[in-house]
DOROSE-596564 format. One record per atom (N, C-alpha, C, O): residue in three letters; z, y, x. Coordinates in steps of 0.1 Angstrom, whole numbers, plus 5000, padded with zeros to 4 digits. Layout:
N
AlaZYX/...
This chain:
358
Met889937993920/Met889138113917/Met889038193930/Met890038213937/Thr887938253932/Thr887638333944/Thr888438463943/Thr888438533933/Lys889138493954/Lys889838623954/Lys888938743955/Lys887738723960/Gln889338853951/Gln888538973951/Gln888339023966/Gln887239063970/Asn889439023973/Asn889439073987/Asn890338983996/Asn891138903991/Ile890138994009/Ile891038914018/Ile891439014029/Ile890739104033/Val892739004033/Val893239074044/Val893638984055/Val894438894054/Val892938994067/Val893338914079/Val894239004087/Val893939104092/Ser895538954088/Ser896539024094/Ser896838974108/Ser897338864109/Ile896439044118/Ile896538994132/Ile897939024137/Ile898439134136/Gly898638914141/Gly900038934145/Gly900938964134/Gly902039034136/Lys900638924121/Lys901438954110/Lys901739104108/Lys902839154105/Ala900639184110/Ala900739324110/Ala901339374096/Ala902039474096/Leu900939304085/Leu901439364072/Leu902939354070/Leu903439424061/Gln903639284079/Gln905039284078/Gln905639424080/Gln906739454076/Val904939504087/Val905339644089/Val905439714075/Val906339794073/Leu904539684066/Leu904539744053/Leu905339664042/Leu906039724034/Glu905139534043/Glu905739454032/Glu906939374037/Glu906939314047/His908039394029/His909239314032/His909039174025/His909639074030/Phe908339174014/Phe908039044007/Phe906539034004/Phe905939144002/Pro906038914005/Pro904538904002/Pro904138973989/Pro904838943979/Gly903039043989/Gly902539103977/Gly903139233973/Gly902739283962/Glu904039293981/Glu904539423977/Glu903439533977/Glu903439613968/Val902639523987/Val901539623989/Val900239573983/Val899539633975/Phe899839453988/Phe898639393984/Phe898839293974/Phe899339183977/Asp898539323961/Asp898739233950/Asp898039103952/Asp896839103955/Pro898838993952/Pro898238863954/Pro897138823944/Pro896338733947/Asp897138883933/Asp896038863923/Asp894738923927/Asp893638893922/Lys894839023937/Lys893639093941/Lys893339073956/Lys892139083960/Phe894339023963/Phe894139013978/Phe894638873982/Phe895738833978/Ala893938803991/Ala894438693998/Ala894838744012/Ala894238824018/Ile896038694016/Ile896538734029/Ile896438614039/Ile896838504036/Phe895838644051/Phe895638534061/Phe896238594074/Phe895738684080/Asp897338534079/Asp898038574091/Asp897438494103/Asp897238374102/Ile897138564114/Ile896638494126/Ile897138564138/Ile897238694138/Ser897438494149/Ser897938564161/Ser896738624168/Ser895538584166/Leu897038714177/Leu895938774184/Leu895138674193/Leu893938674194/Ser895938584199/Ser895238484208/Ser894338394200/Ser893238364204/Glu894838354188/Glu894038274179/Glu892738344175/Glu891638284175/Phe892938474172/Phe891738554168/Phe890738564179/Phe889538554176/Gln891238584191/Gln890338594202/Gln889638464206/Gln888538464211/Leu890338354204/Leu889738224208/Leu888838164197/Leu887938084201/His889138194185/His888338134174/His887738234165/His888438334162/Ser886538214160/Ser886038304150/Ser886738274137/Ser886938154134/Val886938374129/Val887638364116/Val886538344106/Val885738434103/Glu886538224100/Glu885538194090/Glu885938244076/Glu886938204071/Leu885238344071/Leu885538404058/Leu884338404049/Leu883238444053/Arg884538344037/Arg883438334028/Arg883938364014/Arg885038354011/Asn882938404006/Asn883238423991/Asn884338523988/Asn885038513978/Tyr884438623997/Tyr885338733994/Tyr884538863992/Tyr883538893999/Lys884938943982/Lys884139063979/Lys884339163990/Lys883339233994/Lys885539173996/Lys885739274007/Lys886639204017/Lys887639144013/Met886339224030/Met887139164041/Met887839284049/Met887139374053/Ile889139274050/Ile889939374057/Ile890639314068/Ile891239204067/Cys890639374080/Cys891439334091/Cys892539434093/Cys892339554095/Ala893839374094/Ala894939464096/Ala895539434110/Ala895739314114/Ile895739534118/Ile896239514131/Ile897439604133/Ile897439724129/Ser898539554139/Ser899839624139/Ser899839724151/Ser899039724160/Phe900739824149/Phe900839934159/Phe901239884173/Phe902039794174/Cys900639934183/Cys900939904197/Cys901040034205/Cys900840034217/Gly901440144198/Gly901440274205/Gly900040314210/Gly899940384221/Gly898940264203/Gly897640294207/Gly897040204218/Gly895940214222/Arg897840104222/Arg897440014233/Arg896839884226/Arg897439774226/Tyr895639904221/Tyr894939794214/Tyr893939724223/Tyr893339794231/Pro893839594223/Pro892739534230/Pro891339564224/Pro891239594213/Asp890339544232/Asp889039554227/Asp888639434218/Asp888639324223/Leu888339464206/Leu888039354196/Leu886839394189/Leu886639504184/Asp885939294187/Asp884739314179/Asp885139284164/Asp885139164161/Leu885339384156/Leu885739364142/Leu884639414133/Leu884839464122/Ala883339404138/Ala882239464130/Ala882039394117/Ala881539454108/Lys882439264116/Lys882139194103/Lys883139234092/Lys882939194081/Phe884139314095/Phe885139344085/Phe884639474078/Phe884139564084/Asp884839484065/Asp884539604057/Asp885439724061/Asp885039834061/Val886739684064/Val887739794067/Val888639734078/Val888939614078/Val888939824087/Val890039784097/Val891239874094/Val891139994096/Leu892339814091/Leu893539884087/Leu894439884100/Leu894939774104/Val894640004105/Val895440014117/Val896840074114/Val896940174108/Leu897840004118/Leu899240044115/Leu899840084129/Leu900040004138/Asp900040214130/Asp900540274143/Asp901840354140/Asp902040404129/Glu902640374151/Glu903840444150/Glu903540594146/Glu904140654137/Glu902640654154/Glu902340794152/Glu900940824157/Glu900440744165/Val900340924152/Val899040964156/Val899041104162/Val899541204156/Ile898541114174/Ile898441244181/Ile896941264184/Ile896241184188/Asp896541394180/Asp895141424182/Asp894241324174/Asp893541244180/His894441334161/His893841234152/His892341214154/His891841104153/Asp891541324156/Asp890141304156/Asp889741224168/Asp888841134167/Asn890241254180/Asn889941174192/Asn890441024191/Asn889740934195/Tyr891641014185/Tyr892140874183/Tyr891240794174/Tyr891040674177/Leu890840854163/Leu889940784154/Leu888640734161/Leu888140624159/Gln888040824169/Gln886840794176/Gln887040684186/Gln886240594187/Lys888140684192/Lys888540574202/Lys888640444195/Lys888140344200/Leu889240444183/Leu889440314176/Leu888140264171/Leu887840144172/Arg887240354166/Arg885940304162/Arg885140234173/Arg884440134170/Lys885240294185/Lys884540234196/Lys885140104200/Lys884440004203/Lys886540104201/Lys887239984205/Lys887039864196/Lys886939754201/Phe886939894183/Phe886839784173/Phe885439764168/Phe885139674160/Asn884439844173/Asn883039824169/Asn882939834153/Asn882239754147/Asn883739924148/Asn883739944133/Asn884040084130/Asn884940144135/His883140144121/His883340284118/His884340314107/His884940414106/Asn884640204099/Asn885440224087/Asn886940194091/Asn887340084088/Ile887540284097/Ile888940274102/Ile889840344092/Ile889640464089/Val890940274087/Val891940334079/Val893240324087/Val893740214091/Ile893940444089/Ile895140444097/Ile896340474088/Ile896340564080/Val897340384089/Val898640414083/Val899640434094/Val899840344102/Cys900240554094/Cys901140584105/Cys902540634100/Cys902540684088/Ser903540634108/Ser904840674104/Ser905040824107/Ser906040884103/Gly904240884116/Gly904441024119/Gly903241074127/Gly902341004130/Tyr903341204130/Tyr902241274137/Tyr902741404143/Tyr903741454140/His901941444153/His902241574159/His901741684151/His900541684147/Lys902541784148/Lys902141884138/Lys901041984143/Lys900442054136/Asp900741974156/Asp899642054162/Asp898341984158/Asp897242054159/Tyr898341864154/Tyr897141784150/Tyr897341724136/Tyr897341594136/Pro897441804126/Pro897641734113/Pro896541644109/Pro895341674111/Pro896841524104/Pro895841424102/Pro894941454090/Pro895441514080/Asp893741404090/Asp892841414079/Asp893241304069/Asp893141184072/Thr893641344057/Thr894141254047/Thr893141154042/Thr893441064035/Asp891841184045/Asp890841084041/Asp890840954049/Asp890340854045/Ser891440964061/Ser891440854070/Ser892840814075/Ser893040704080/Val893840894072/Val895140874077/Val896140894066/Val896140994059/Tyr897040794064/Tyr898140804054/Tyr899440794062/Tyr899640704070/Val900340894059/Val901640894066/Val902640824057/Val903040874046/Tyr903140714061/Tyr904140634054/Tyr905340614063/Tyr905140554074/Pro906540654059/Pro907640654068/Pro908240514069/Pro909440494064/Tyr907540414075/Tyr908040284074/Tyr909340254083/Tyr910040154080/Phe909640344092/Phe910840334099/Phe912040364090/Phe913140304092/Leu911840444080/Leu912840474070/Leu913140354061/Leu914140344055/Gln912140264061/Gln912340144052/Gln912640014060/Gln913039914054/Ser912440014073/Ser912539894081/Ser913939834081/Ser914139714082/Ile914939914080/Ile916339864080/Ile916639784068/Ile917639704068/Leu915939804057/Leu916239734044/Leu916139584046/Leu916839514039/Lys915239544054/Lys914939404056/Lys916139334063/Lys916239204061/His916939404070/His917939334079/His919339374076/His920239334084/Asn919639444065/Asn920939494062/Asn921239474047/Asn920339474039/Val922539464044/Val923039454030/Val923939574028/Val924839604037/Pro923839654017/Pro924739764015/Pro926139724015/Pro926539614011/Arg926939814021/Arg928439794021/Arg929139914017/Arg928640024018/Thr930339894012/Thr931240014009/Thr932040054021/Thr932739964027/Val931940174025/Val932640224036/Val933640334032/Val933240424026/Asp934840314036/Asp935840414033/Asp936340484045/Asp937440464051/Ser935440584050/Ser935740644063/Ser936940734062/Ser937740744072/Ile937240794051/Ile938340884049/Ile939640814052/Ile940540874059/Glu939740694047/Glu941040624048/Glu941240564062/Glu942340554068/Tyr940140514068/Tyr940240434080/Tyr939740504093/Tyr939840444104/His939240624092/His938640674104/His939640704116/His940740744114/Gln939140674128/Gln939840694140/Gln939240804148/Gln939840864157/Arg937940834145/Arg937240944152/Arg936541034142/Arg936340994130/Thr936141144146/Thr935441244137/Thr933941214136/Thr933341224125/Phe933341184147/Phe931841174148/Phe931441044154/Phe932140994163/Asp930340984149/Asp929540894157/Asp928440964164/Asp927741044157/Val928240934176/Val927141004184/Val926440894192/Val926540884204/Leu925640814185/Leu924940704191/Leu923640744195/Leu922640734188/Leu923540804208/Leu922440874213/Leu921340784218/Leu920140814217/Gly921640664223/Gly920640584229/Gly920140644242/Gly920840704250/Gly918840624245/Gly918240664257/Gly918240814259/Gly918040894250/Ile918540864271/Ile918741004274/Ile917441084273/Ile916441034278/Lys917541194266/Lys916441284265/Lys917041424265/Lys918241434264/Arg916241524265/Arg916741664267/Arg917741694256/Arg918841744258/His917441674243/His918341714232/His919541624232/His920641664227/Arg919441494236/Arg920641414237/Arg921641454248/Arg922841444246/Lys921041494259/Lys921841544270/Lys922541674265/Lys923741694269/Phe921841754258/Phe922441874253/Phe923741844244/Phe924741904246/Ile923541754235/Ile924741714227/Ile925841664235/Ile927041704234/Phe925541564244/Phe926541504253/Phe927241614261/Phe928541614262/Asp926541704267/Asp927141814275/Asp928041904267/Asp929141944271/Arg927541934255/Arg928342024246/Arg929641954242/Arg930742024241/Leu929541824239/Leu930841754235/Leu931841764246/Leu933041784244/Gly931341744259/Gly932141754270/Gly932741884272/Gly933941904275/Gln931941994271/Gln932442124273/Gln933442164263/Gln934342244266/His933442114251/His934342144240/His935442044239/His936142044229/Cys935541954249/Cys936641854249/Cys936641764237/Cys937741744231/Met935441724232/Met935341654220/Met934941514221/Met934841434212/Leu934741464234/Leu934241324236/Leu935241224230/Leu934841124225/Asp936541254232/Asp937541164227/Asp937641164211/Asp938241074206/Ala936941254205/Ala936941264190/Ala935741194185/Ala935441194173/Cys934941124194/Cys933641064190/Cys933540924195/Cys934140884205/Tyr932640844188/Tyr932140724194/Tyr930740764200/Tyr929840794192/Val930640754213/Val929440804220/Val928840684228/Val929440614234/Asn927540684227/Asn926740584235/Asn925540664240/Asn924740724233/Leu925340664254/Leu924240724260/Leu923840634272/Leu924640594280/Thr922540614272/Thr922040524283/Thr920840584290/Thr920340694286/Thr920440514301/Thr919140554307/Thr918040524297/Thr918240444288/His916840584299/His915740564289/His914640484295/His914140524306/Thr914240384289/Thr913040304294/Thr911940304284/Thr910740294288/Gly912140314271/Gly911140304261/Gly910540164260/Gly909440144255/Ser911240064264/Ser910739924263/Ser911939834262/Ser913139874260/Ala911739704263/Ala912739604263/Ala913339584277/Ala914039484279/Ala913039664287/Ala913639654300/Ala915139684301/Ala915639744291/Leu915739634311/Leu917139654313/Leu917539804313/Leu916839874321/Val918439844306/Val918939984307/Val920339994312/Val921039894313/Lys920740104317/Lys922040124323/Lys922840224314/Lys922240324308/Thr924140204313/Thr924940284305/Thr925340414313/Thr925840404324/Ile925140524307/Ile925640654312/Ile927040684308/Ile927940714315/Tyr927240664294/Tyr928540684289/Tyr928640594276/Tyr927740594268/Arg929740524275/Arg929940444263/Arg931440444259/Arg932240394267/Ser931740494248/Ser933140494243/Ser933640344243/Ser933040254237/Pro934740314250/Pro935240174252/Pro935540104238/Pro935439984238/Glu935840184228/Glu936140124215/Glu934940064208/Glu935139984198/Ile933740104212/Ile932540074204/Ile932339924203/Ile931939874193/Asp932539854214/Asp932239704214/Asp933039634204/Asp932539534198/Ser934239674201/Ser935039604191/Ser934539634176/Ser934939574167/Leu933739734175/Leu933239784162/Leu931839744159/Leu931339744148/Glu931039704170/Glu929639664168/Glu929539534161/Glu930439454161/Asp928339504156/Asp927939374151/Asp928139274162/Asp927639294173/Ser928739154159/Ser929039064169/Ser927739014177/Ser927838994189/Ala926638994170/Ala925438944176/Ala924939054186/Ala924439024196/Ser925039184182/Ser924639284191/Ser925539294203/Ser925039314214/Val926839274202/Val927739284213/Val927439184224/Val927439204236/Asp927039054220/Asp926638954229/Asp925438994238/Asp925438974250/Val924439054231/Val923239094238/Val923639214247/Val923139224258/Ile924339314242/Ile924739424250/Ile925439394262/Ile925339444273/Gly926339284261/Gly927139244272/Gly926339194284/Gly926639204295/Ser925139134281/Ser924339074291/Ser923139164295/Ser922639154307/Gln922739254286/Gln921539334289/Gln921839484289/Gln920939564292/Gly923039524285/Gly923239664283/Gly922739704269/Gly921939624263/Phe923039824264/Phe922539854251/Phe921139904251/Phe920739994259/Asn920239834244/Asn918839864243/Asn918439834229/Asn918339714225/Gly918039934222/Gly917639914208/Gly916439834206/Gly916139784195/Tyr915639814216/Tyr914339744215/Tyr914639594215/Tyr913739514211/Val915739544220/Val916039404222/Val916139334208/Val916739384199/Gln915439224207/Gln915439154194/Gln916539044194/Gln916838974203/Leu917239044182/Leu918338944180/Leu917738814174/Leu916538814171/Glu918538714173/Glu918038584168/Glu917638594154/Glu916738524149/Ser918138694146/Ser917838714132/Ser916438764130/Ser915838764119/Gly915838814141/Gly914538874140/Gly914539024140/Gly913539094142/Ala915739084138/Ala915939224138/Ala916139274153/Ala916639204161/Lys915739394155/Lys916139464168/Lys917439524166/Lys917939554155/Ile918139544178/Ile919539594177/Ile919539734170/Ile920439764162/Ser918439814172/Ser918439944166/Ser918339944151/Ser918540044144/Gln917939824145/Gln917839814131/Gln919039774123/Gln919139764111/Ile920139744131/Ile921339694125/Ile922239814122/Ile922639894132/Val922639834110/Val923539944106/Val924939924113/Val925539814111/Pro925440024120/Pro926740004127/Pro927940024117/Pro928640124118/Trp928139934108/Trp929139954097/Trp930539974102/Trp931240054097/Gly930939904113/Gly932239924118/Gly932440064124/Gly933540124122/Ile931440114130/Ile931540254135/Ile931640354124/Ile932340454124/Tyr930740324113/Tyr930840414102/Tyr932140414095/Tyr932640514090/Gln932740294094/Gln934040284087/Gln935140364095/Gln936040414089/Asn934940374108/Asn936040434116/Asn935640574121/Asn936340624130/Ser934640634115/Ser934340774118/Ser933840844106/Ser933540774096/Leu933640974106/Leu933341054094/Leu931941104093/Leu931341104082/Tyr931441154104/Tyr930141224104/Tyr929241164115/Tyr929741124125/Ser927941174113/Ser926941134123/Ser926241254129/Ser925941344122/Leu926041244142/Leu925141334149/Leu923841254152/Leu923841164159/Ile922741304145/Ile921441224146/Ile920541304156/Ile920241424154/Ala920241234167/Ala919341294177/Ala918041204176/Ala917941104183/Glu917041254168/Glu915841184166/Glu915041164178/Glu915241224189/Thr914041074177/Thr913241044189/Thr912441164194/Thr912441194206/Asn911841244185/Asn911041354190/Asn911741484184/Asn912241484173/Phe911741594192/Phe912341714188/Phe911441834189/Phe911841944187/Glu910141814193/Glu909241924194/Glu908041904185/Glu907141834189/Asn908041974174/Asn906841984165/Asn906341844160/Asn905141824161/Tyr907241754156/Tyr906741624152/Tyr907241604137/Tyr908241654133/Phe906341534130/Phe906841474117/Phe907041324120/Phe906041254120/Phe908241284122/Phe908441144126/Phe909941114124/Phe910841174130/Phe910241014115/Phe911640964113/Phe911740824117/Phe910740744115/Thr912840784123/Thr913040654128/Thr914240594121/Thr914840654112/Glu914640474126/Glu915840404120/Glu917140484123/Glu918140464116/Lys917140584132/Lys918240664135/Lys918640744123/Lys919840754119/Thr917640804116/Thr917940874103/Thr918140774092/Thr918940794084/Ala917340664092/Ala917440574081/Ala918840514079/Ala919340494068/Lys919440484091/Lys920840414090/Lys921840514084/Lys922740474077/Ala921740644087/Ala922640734082/Ala922440754067/Ala923440764059/Leu921240754062/Leu920940764048/Leu921440644040/Leu922040654030/Tyr921140524046/Tyr921540404040/Tyr923040384040/Tyr923640324030/Gly923740424050/Gly925140404052/Gly925940514046/Gly927140524048/Gln925340604038/Gln926040714031/Gln926840804041/Gln928040824040/Arg926140854051/Arg926740934062/Arg926341074060/Arg925141114059/Pro927341174061/Pro926941314063/Pro926541324077/Pro927041254086/Phe925541414080/Phe925141424094/Phe924641564097/Phe924341644088/Val924741594110/Val924041714116/Val922841664124/Val922941564131/Phe921741724122/Phe920441674127/Phe919941754139/Phe919841874139/Phe919641674149/Phe919041734161/Phe917641674163/Phe917441564169/Gly916641744158/Gly915341694158/Gly914341804159/Gly914641914165/Ala913141784154/Ala912141894154/Ala912341994143/Ala913041974134/Gln911742114146/Gln911842224136/Gln911342174122/Gln910242114122/Gly912042194111/Gly911542164098/Gly911742014094/Gly911241984083/Gln912441934102/Gln912541794098/Gln913441774086/Gln913241674079/Leu914441854085/Leu915341844073/Leu914541874060/Leu914641814050/Glu913641974061/Glu912742004050/Glu911841894047/Glu911541854036/Asp911241824058/Asp910441714056/Asp911141604049/Asp910641534040/Leu912441584052/Leu913241474046/Leu913441504031/Leu913341414023/Arg913641634028/Arg913841664014/Arg912541644006/Arg912541603995/Asn911341664013/Asn910041644007/Asn909841504003/Asn909041463995/Phe910541414010/Phe910541264007/Phe911441233996/Phe911441113991/Gly912141323991/Gly913041303979/Gly914541283983/Gly915341253974/Phe914841293996/Phe916241284000/Phe916941423998/Phe916241523996/Lys918241423999/Lys919041543998/Lys919741564011/Lys920241464017/Thr919841684016/Thr920641714028/Thr921841804024/Thr922141804012/Phe922441864033/Phe923841914030/Phe923942064031/Phe924942124034/Gly922842134027/Gly922742274028/Gly923742354020/Gly924042474022/Asp924242294009/Asp925142354000/Asp926542354007/Asp927442424002/Val926742274017/Val928042264023/Val928042304038/Val928842374043/Ile926942254045/Ile926742284059/Ile925642394061/Ile924642384053/Asp925842484070/Asp924742574072/Asp923542504079/Asp923642484091/Glu922542474072/Glu921342404077/Glu920242504081/Glu919042454082/Ser920542624082/Ser919442724086/Ser918942694100/Ser917842744103/Tyr919642614108/Tyr919142584121/Tyr917842504120/Tyr917042504130/Asp917542444109/Asp916342364108/Asp915042444109/Asp914042394113/Ser915142574106/Ser913942654106/Ser913742724119/Ser912742794121/Ile914642714129/Ile914542784142/Ile913542714151/Ile913642594153/Leu912542794156/Leu911542734164/Leu911942694178/Leu911642574182/Asp912742774185/Asp913142744199/Asp914142624199/Asp915142634192/Pro913842514206/Pro914742394205/Pro916142424210/Pro917042384203/Thr916242494221/Thr917642524226/Thr918442604216/Thr919642574213/Glu917842704210/Glu918542784200/Glu918842704187/Glu919942714181/Arg917842614183/Arg918042524172/Arg919242434174/Arg920142414165/Phe919342374186/Phe920442284189/Phe921742354190/Phe922742304186/Thr921742474195/Thr922942554196/Thr923542584183/Thr924742564181/Gln922642624173/Gln923142654160/Gln923542524153/Gln924542524145/Ala922842414155/Ala923242284149/Ala924642244154/Ala925442194147/Phe924942264167/Phe926242224173/Phe927342314167/Phe928442274167/Glu927042434163/Glu928042524157/Glu928542454144/Glu929642464140/Gln927642374137/Gln928042304125/Gln928942184129/Gln929742144121/Val928642124140/Val929542014145/Val930942074147/Val931942004143/Lys931042184153/Lys932342244156/Lys933042284142/Lys934242264141/Trp932242334133/Trp932742364120/Trp933342244113/Trp934342244107/Leu932542134113/Leu932942014106/Leu934241964112/Leu935141914104/Phe934441974124/Phe935641914131/Phe936841974125/Phe937941904125/Asp936842104121/Asp938042164116/Asp938242164101/Asp939142234096/Gln937442094094/Gln937542104079/Gln938542004074/Gln939041914080/Asn938842024061/Asn939641934053/Asn938741824049/Asn937941834039/His938741704056/His937741604054/His937741544040/His936641514035/Pro938841504034/Pro938841444021/Pro938241544011/Pro937441494002/Arg938541674012/Arg937941764002/Arg936441784004/Arg935741793995/Leu936041784017/Leu934641794020/Leu933841674015/Leu932741694010/Tyr934441564017/Tyr933741434013/Tyr933541433998/Tyr932541383993/Gln934441483990/Gln934341493976/Gln933141573972/Gln932341543963/Arg932841683979/Arg931641763976/Arg930341693981/Arg929341713974/Leu930441613991/Leu929241553997/Leu928941423990/Leu927741373991/Gln929841353983/Gln929641223978/Gln928441203969/Gln927741103971/Pro928141293960/Pro926941273952/Pro925641273960/Pro924741203957/Ile925641353971/Ile924441353980/Ile924341223987/Ile923241163988/Leu925441173992/Leu925441043999/Leu925040933991/Leu924240843995/Glu925440923978/Glu925140823969/Glu923640833966/Glu922940723965/His923140953964/His921740963961/His920840913972/His919840843970/Asn921140953984/Asn920340913996/Asn920340763998/Asn919340704001/Cys921540693996/Cys921540553997/Cys920740483986/Cys920040383989/Ala920740533974/Ala919940473964/Ala918440503966/Ala917640413964/His918140623970/His916740663972/His916040583983/His914940543981/Ile916740563994/Ile916040494005/Ile915740344001/Ile914940284007/Gln916540293992/Gln916240153987/Gln915240143976/Gln914940033971/Asn914740253972/Asn913740253961/Asn912340233967/Asn911540323969/Arg912040103969/Arg910840073976/Arg909640113967/Arg908640153973/Lys909740113954/Lys908640143946/Lys908240293948/Lys907040323948/His909240383950/His908940523952/His908140543965/His907140623965/Phe908440463975/Phe907640483988/Phe906340403988/Phe905440453994/Leu906340293982/Leu905140203983/Leu904040243973/Leu902840223976/Glu904440283961/Glu903340303951/Glu902240403955/Glu901040373954/Pro902640523961/Pro901540613965/Pro900740553976/Pro899440573977/Leu901340473985/Leu900640403996/Leu899640303990/Leu898540293994/Lys900140223981/Lys899340123974/Lys898040183968/Lys896940133970/Gln898240293961/Gln897140363954/Gln896140413964/Gln894940403963/Trp896640463975/Trp895740523986/Trp894940403992/Trp893740413995/Leu895640293996/Leu895040184002/Leu893940123993/Leu892940083998/Tyr894240113980/Tyr893340053971/Tyr892040133970/Tyr890940083968/Gln892240263971/Gln891040353971/Gln890140333984/Gln888940343983/His890840303995/His890140294008/His889740154011/His888840124019/Cys890440054005/Cys890239914009/Cys889639833997/Cys889339713998/
């Protein structure tokens, strides 16, 4: 029987959305055809007897090759984030020789809010870790050796702020800390500071790679996961709270695996990101810790003041009765862990939007 529609996924782009075939595009309505970019460029894709033809191309940070996609009814672009949406859309239309562009992105700059008729914001970084991890029970209260995990990754202004404040308050020894040079790619990175105990707590596959290449979240493991997608269960078991320093901290709506791992791993956290990101997280259906921790820092516009007030909560947490505090936080932690695994909650609105546009 002839399918109603077909999706040609260049470079298996749909894997960004779908963990299993048919999660987003119902196989009774869509046929899926995966092809590499080189194959697509070398050979014409012969498509017949389909009501609608859709081309999906995966995000490349806007670095797309020039492709003539005029024969497709829809070009579905999956990108990390959209900045200056109007100009970006015009650029894609010219690059692909196709006016009907549909963009699904994980975030955007709030100075350029996207037009919802052409852009759908789907937080797929919050979902990406589900493919590569299995839930575990962590008893941090019984086993913890440190108070905080501070897995900062590549150095940026807000991460340097956290690291410097930990040093000023003689708290580095109370934390598992990792801070590296920043490359933004799979290139070799150098360690600025790494707590020596971390290697014994990391996933063994990650430790082998880190030993040869340094810690770099972009590096892919044999399992297909990137190091950044692996939940650090050993570190969670041996510490109590997370300090999350998100990728962007100035006027962005953008969540990555940094936040996802804490939600999935049932971690209380203090958040160092953009203004209003905790509110954005709650709008996704998650719960934060405002009934226990003073989260008013989330509304502060100036980054330095926002980080200063957030770090006051770090100092406050350090001095608390941790078993008692965890009792109060446990319902929130369990909710977040269950909610992030609720694929239907995140996928159904996206499916409905895509079906209207595709």
